[in-house]
C-alpha positions in Angstrom: -11.1 49.9 -36.9 -12.0 53.6 -36.9 -15.6 52.6 -37.4 -15.4 50.3 -34.3 -13.9 53.1 -32.2 -16.6 55.5 -33.3 -19.3 53.0 -32.5 -17.9 52.4 -29.0 -17.6 56.2 -28.4 -21.1 56.7 -29.5 -22.5 54.0 -27.2 -20.4 55.0 -24.2 -22.5 57.5 -22.3 -22.5 58.2 -18.6 -23.5 55.3 -16.4 -25.5 57.6 -14.2 -29.2 58.1 -15.0 -32.0 55.8 -15.2 -31.5 52.1 -14.8 -32.9 51.4 -18.3 -30.5 53.8 -20.0 -27.5 52.3 -18.1 -28.4 48.8 -19.1 -28.9 49.8 -22.7 -25.6 51.6 -22.8 -23.7 48.6 -21.3 -25.4 46.2 -23.8 -24.5 48.5 -26.8 -20.9 48.8 -25.6 -20.6 45.0 -25.2 -22.1 44.5 -28.7 -19.6 47.0 -30.2 -16.7 45.2 -28.6 -17.9 41.8 -29.8 -18.6 43.2 -33.3 -15.1 44.7 -33.5 -13.4 41.6 -32.2 -15.2 39.5 -34.8 -14.4 41.9 -37.6 -10.7 41.9 -36.6 -10.5 38.1 -36.3 -12.1 37.6 -39.7 -9.8 40.2 -41.3 -6.7 38.5 -39.7 -7.9 35.1 -40.9 -8.6 36.4 -44.4 -5.1 38.0 -44.6 -3.5 34.7 -43.4 -5.0 32.9 -46.4 -4.0 35.5 -49.0 -1.4 34.2 -51.5 2.2 35.4 -50.9 3.8 36.9 -54.0 7.5 36.6 -54.5 9.5 39.5 -56.0 10.6 38.8 -59.5 9.2 35.2 -59.6 10.3 34.5 -63.2 13.9 35.8 -62.5 13.8 38.5 -65.1 17.0 40.6 -65.7 19.7 41.2 -68.2 21.6 37.9 -68.6 25.0 38.1 -67.1 27.5 35.6 -65.6 28.1 36.1 -61.8 25.0 38.3 -61.4 21.8 36.9 -59.9 18.4 38.3 -61.0 17.1 41.5 -59.3 15.1 41.0 -56.2 17.2 38.0 -55.1 20.3 38.1 -52.9 23.4 36.0 -53.2 23.8 33.5 -50.4 27.0 31.9 -51.7 30.4 31.4 -50.1 33.1 34.0 -49.6 35.5 34.4 -52.6 33.1 32.5 -54.9 31.2 34.2 -57.7 27.4 34.8 -57.4 24.8 32.8 -59.3 24.1 33.6 -63.0 21.3 35.0 -65.0 20.7 33.0 -68.3 20.6 32.5 -71.2 23.4 34.4 -72.8 24.5 34.6 -76.5 28.1 33.4 -76.4 30.6 31.2 -74.5 30.9 33.8 -71.8 27.6 32.4 -70.5 29.0 28.9 -70.0 27.3 27.5 -73.1 23.9 27.5 -71.3 21.4 27.9 -74.1 18.1 26.4 -72.7 15.2 28.8 -73.7 13.4 30.4 -70.7 10.2 28.6 -69.5 8.6 32.1 -69.0 9.8 35.6 -69.9 13.3 36.3 -71.2 15.6 34.9 -68.5 16.0 32.5 -65.6 18.3 31.7 -62.6 21.3 29.3 -62.8 22.7 27.7 -59.7 25.7 25.4 -59.4 27.5 23.1 -57.0 31.3 22.9 -57.0 33.8 20.2 -56.2 35.4 22.4 -53.6 32.5 21.8 -51.2 30.7 25.1 -52.0 27.3 25.6 -53.7 25.0 28.5 -54.7 21.8 29.8 -53.3 19.7 33.0 -53.3 17.2 34.5 -50.9 14.4 37.0 -51.1 12.3 38.8 -48.4 8.6 37.8 -48.2 6.0 40.5 -48.3 4.2 38.6 -45.5 5.7 35.9 -43.3 5.0 32.3 -43.5 3.1 31.4 -40.3 3.9 28.4 -38.1 1.4 25.6 -38.4 -0.1 26.9 -41.6 0.2 24.7 -44.7 1.3 26.1 -48.1 1.7 25.0 -51.7 4.3 26.4 -54.1 5.6 25.4 -57.6 8.3 26.3 -60.0 10.0 24.9 -63.1 13.4 23.2 -62.9 15.9 21.9 -65.5 19.5 20.8 -65.9 21.7 22.3 -68.6 23.6 19.6 -70.6 26.4 22.0 -70.9 27.6 24.4 -68.2 31.3 25.3 -67.9 33.2 28.1 -66.3 36.9 28.6 -65.4 38.0 27.8 -61.8 40.4 29.9 -59.8 43.3 28.2 -61.5 42.0 29.2 -64.9 41.0 25.6 -65.8 37.7 25.0 -67.7 35.3 23.1 -65.3 32.1 21.4 -66.4 29.2 21.8 -64.0 27.1 19.0 -65.6 26.5 16.5 -62.8 22.8 16.4 -61.8 22.1 18.1 -58.5 19.3 18.5 -55.9 17.1 21.5 -55.4 16.2 22.7 -51.9 14.0 25.4 -50.3 14.7 27.0 -47.0 13.0 29.5 -44.8 14.6 32.0 -42.4 14.3 35.4 -40.7 17.2 37.2 -42.3 19.0 37.2 -45.7 20.5 33.7 -46.3 19.3 32.5 -42.9 18.7 28.8 -43.5 17.0 28.0 -40.3 14.3 25.6 -41.5 14.3 23.3 -44.6 10.9 23.5 -46.2 11.3 21.1 -49.2 13.8 19.2 -51.3 13.7 17.4 -54.7 15.2 14.2 -56.0 18.2 14.7 -58.2 17.4 16.9 -61.3 18.5 15.0 -64.4 16.2 16.2 -67.1 17.4 18.8 -69.7 13.8 20.1 -70.2 11.6 22.3 -68.0 9.6 20.3 -65.5 7.1 21.8 -63.0 7.7 20.8 -59.4 5.0 21.3 -56.8 5.9 21.5 -53.1 3.9 21.5 -49.9 5.2 22.5 -46.5 4.1 23.4 -43.0 6.6 25.7 -41.3 7.4 25.0 -37.6 8.0 28.7 -36.9 7.3 32.1 -38.4 9.6 32.7 -41.4 10.1 36.0 -43.3 12.8 35.0 -45.9 12.6 32.4 -48.7 15.8 30.7 -49.9 16.4 28.6 -53.1 19.5 26.4 -53.2 21.4 23.9 -55.4 23.0 21.0 -53.4 24.6 17.7 -53.9 22.8 14.4 -54.0 23.1 12.9 -50.6 24.7 10.9 -49.2 27.7 12.2 -51.1 31.3 10.8 -50.9 32.8 13.7 -52.8 31.5 17.1 -53.7 31.0 17.6 -57.4 30.3 20.2 -60.1 26.6 20.3 -61.0 23.9 22.8 -62.1 20.2 23.5 -61.8 18.2 26.0 -63.9 15.2 27.7 -62.1 12.2 29.6 -63.7 8.6 30.7 -63.3 7.9 30.5 -59.6 4.3 30.7 -58.4 2.8 32.5 -55.5 3.0 30.7 -52.1 -0.6 29.8 -51.5 -1.9 29.0 -47.9 -4.3 26.1 -47.9 -6.1 24.1 -45.2 -3.7 21.3 -44.1 -6.4 18.6 -44.6 -7.0 19.9 -48.2 -3.5 19.4 -49.5 -3.2 17.1 -52.5 0.3 16.1 -53.5 0.8 16.4 -57.2 3.3 14.5 -59.4 5.9 16.5 -61.2 4.6 17.4 -64.6 6.4 18.2 -67.7 6.0 21.6 -69.3 3.5 21.3 -72.2 5.4 21.3 -75.5 4.4 23.7 -78.2 1.7 22.3 -80.5 2.9 20.8 -83.7 1.0 20.9 -87.0 -0.6 17.6 -88.0 1.5 15.8 -90.6 0.1 15.2 -94.0 -0.9 11.6 -94.9 0.0 11.9 -98.6 2.7 9.4 -99.5 3.5 8.6 -95.9 6.6 6.4 -95.8 6.5 3.2 -93.7 8.1 3.7 -90.3 11.6 2.4 -89.9 11.9 -0.1 -87.1 13.8 1.1 -84.1 17.2 -0.6 -83.6 17.3 -3.2 -80.9 18.5 -2.0 -77.5 22.0 -3.3 -76.7 24.3 -3.5 -73.7 27.9 -2.8 -74.5 27.1 -3.4 -78.2 25.6 -6.8 -77.4 22.0 -7.7 -78.1 19.9 -9.7 -75.7 20.4 -12.8 -77.7 24.2 -12.5 -77.2 23.9 -12.2 -73.4 23.4 -14.8 -70.7 23.2 -15.0 -66.9 26.6 -14.5 -65.2 28.0 -12.6 -68.2 30.2 -9.6 -67.5 30.0 -6.7 -69.9 32.6 -4.0 -69.8 31.0 -0.7 -70.8 33.2 2.0 -72.4 32.9 5.8 -72.1 31.8 6.1 -68.5 34.1 8.8 -67.1 34.5 10.3 -63.6 36.2 13.4 -62.3 39.6 12.5 -60.9 39.3 10.9 -57.4 35.6 11.5 -57.3 32.3 9.7 -58.1 31.1 12.8 -60.2 30.2 11.8 -63.7 31.6 13.6 -66.7 29.2 14.9 -69.3 30.6 12.4 -71.9 29.2 9.6 -69.8 25.5 10.2 -70.3 25.1 8.6 -73.8 26.5 5.3 -72.4 24.4 5.6 -69.3 21.3 6.2 -71.4 22.2 3.1 -73.5 22.2 0.9 -70.4 18.9 2.5 -69.2 17.3 1.8 -72.6 18.4 -1.8 -72.5 17.0 -2.4 -69.0 13.8 -0.5 -69.9 13.2 -2.8 -72.9 14.2 -6.0 -71.0 12.3 -5.7 -67.7 13.2 -9.3 -66.6 16.9 -8.5 -66.5 18.6 -7.9 -63.1 22.2 -6.5 -63.2 25.0 -5.6 -60.9 27.0 -2.4 -61.6 30.7 -3.1 -60.7 33.2 -0.3 -60.1 36.9 -0.9 -60.5 39.9 1.4 -60.0 43.6 1.4 -61.0 46.3 0.4 -58.6 47.4 4.0 -57.6 45.7 3.9 -54.2 45.6 1.7 -51.1 42.8 -0.9 -50.7 40.5 1.1 -48.3 40.5 4.1 -50.6 40.1 2.1 -53.8 37.3 0.1 -52.3 35.5 3.3 -51.2 36.0 5.1 -54.5 34.9 2.1 -56.7 31.8 1.5 -54.6 30.9 5.2 -54.8 31.2 5.2 -58.6 29.2 2.0 -59.0 26.5 3.5 -56.8 26.5 6.7 -58.8 25.8 4.7 -62.0 23.1 2.6 -60.3 21.5 5.7 -58.8 21.3 7.3 -62.3 19.5 4.3 -63.7 17.1 4.2 -60.7 16.4 7.9 -61.0 15.5 7.3 -64.7 12.8 4.8 -63.6 14.5 1.3 -63.3 13.4 -0.5 -60.2 16.0 -0.6 -57.4 15.2 -4.4 -57.2 16.8 -4.8 -60.6 20.0 -2.7 -60.1 22.6 -3.7 -57.6 26.1 -2.2 -57.2 29.5 -3.3 -55.8 32.9 -1.8 -55.6 35.8 -4.1 -56.3 38.6 -1.6 -55.8 41.8 -2.7 -57.4 41.4 -6.4 -56.9 40.5 -7.4 -60.4 42.9 -5.7 -62.8 42.6 -6.4 -66.6 45.8 -4.5 -67.5 49.2 -3.6 -66.0 49.2 -0.8 -63.4 52.8 0.0 -64.5 51.6 1.7 -67.7 49.1 4.5 -68.4 47.2 2.4 -70.9 46.9 -0.4 -68.3 45.7 1.9 -65.6 43.0 3.3 -67.9 41.8 -0.2 -68.6 41.7 -1.1 -64.9 39.6 2.0 -64.1 36.3 0.9 -65.5 32.6 0.1 -65.0 31.2 -3.4 -65.7 27.7 -4.7 -65.9 27.1 -8.3 -64.7 23.9 -10.1 -65.8 22.6 -11.5 -62.6 19.2 -12.7 -63.9 17.4 -13.1 -67.2 14.0 -14.5 -66.4 12.5 -14.3 -69.9 
């Protein structure tokens, strides 16, 4: 810019004198203005397409519970603890032991069953501009184990899969525009997620958040692990190519020796409730054990996932089978509440199977409330029997 001003000053002589000198002076001045305007425009455009680097993108810090990584600001609720920096070395770190995807630490975010959830924000070195398209990626995971004491001193497991969201704003924790959201994060391994977004207004803060899968009947305790964020890269909007989520590349393993290689053991047949396909028929109702929910919610307990995975494996191996997930409650509630709760729980199981890859045309759900008891609601044992999940075989085409 200084060069432009000097050029303009050099070319700006008195307009009095010969006509030729005056015309040349005016032409030179106009050329200088045009040159400077062009230089300024190109510089501005170039800066607009420079990548935006986040502060501490791999969330490096000393692991500590209730202490988010440096460079990131807590955007949580009053009277709730801040997010955590993982992994730790003992139970004080909530048994979160997933190795970092990059560096030595990562960010842990949770959702809670008291309708609060965690998020963090960081200022951008250069704002996101309205109408400009951007790409951005990072790695996400879910810890199979994540527990902490609540305000009553009770151990709470934050293990239900949650959703990851990205916001933009113009102040710390200002969630004025949602930029991106994922499906529910179920995988216990690091997976790279790529996002594309086009802000509607200028945004100078970047916010990362864990949230419930929506629509949600009851808030629940969940967790998301976050690591290795990329730069935010401006791109022409017509050049955006959406990428699938991709799994982090596993470490290479040495090739096994072929000497005295034993014959592979055949994998056991996938079963449903302990029954093989040959033992099942259309219309059959199978009661599945060990699917547990938090009291009065549709939030799954950690102990439920082995049984859910067994149902998934059966449906994956038998792609002609169509099922209904039926939810049932005990009699300790009125019909409207029992119907609502049982349907929410059945839907939660169905959603998990669909999220794992089973077609939604093959998984239906229904809540039966307390209308089909299999035990007495007058006893604890009977109520436990009544509060159950059943799988009904609707079709077996093969």
